[in-house]
C-alpha positions, 0 to 999 in steps of 0.5 A: 747717045750724047749725055749732057753732064751739066744737066741736073740729075734727078734720082730717087735718092734726092727725096731721102731725108738727112737722117737717112743719109746720116745712117748710111755714113759710118761714124768716124769717131767710132772704131779702132784707131790705127796707130801707124799711118800707111802714108807716113810711117814713123820709122823709115829706114833707107837701105845702104851704108853710111856715106858721110865719110866718103870723098867724092871727086867732081871734075868741073870743066870750064865753058867750052868754045861752043857753049854759053851761059844764059843770063836768064836761067843761068844754065850752060847751053850749046850755041845752037840754043842761043836766041839773042844777045840781050843787054845783060848777055846771051839769052837762050831760046827757051827763056826768050819764048 
């Protein structure tokens, strides 16, 4: 059976007064206030050691013969992804779309 979700819903609860609805809703100001928020813990400690004194070696390769740098997104891509040569330089297929 098809259901029309856009049609207004008629139930017995529509006739309830605002006072009856207020009684069902718990008071947000009463009760115990939790001092620690589960979504935002105050003391978040990452495991592992201190890596601040460690030197990392990174090898940077020059552009290869079959690569180009897109002048729109500035990413190095393979020649198979070259769409066209624009006024500013080579443009990849993703940026041309």
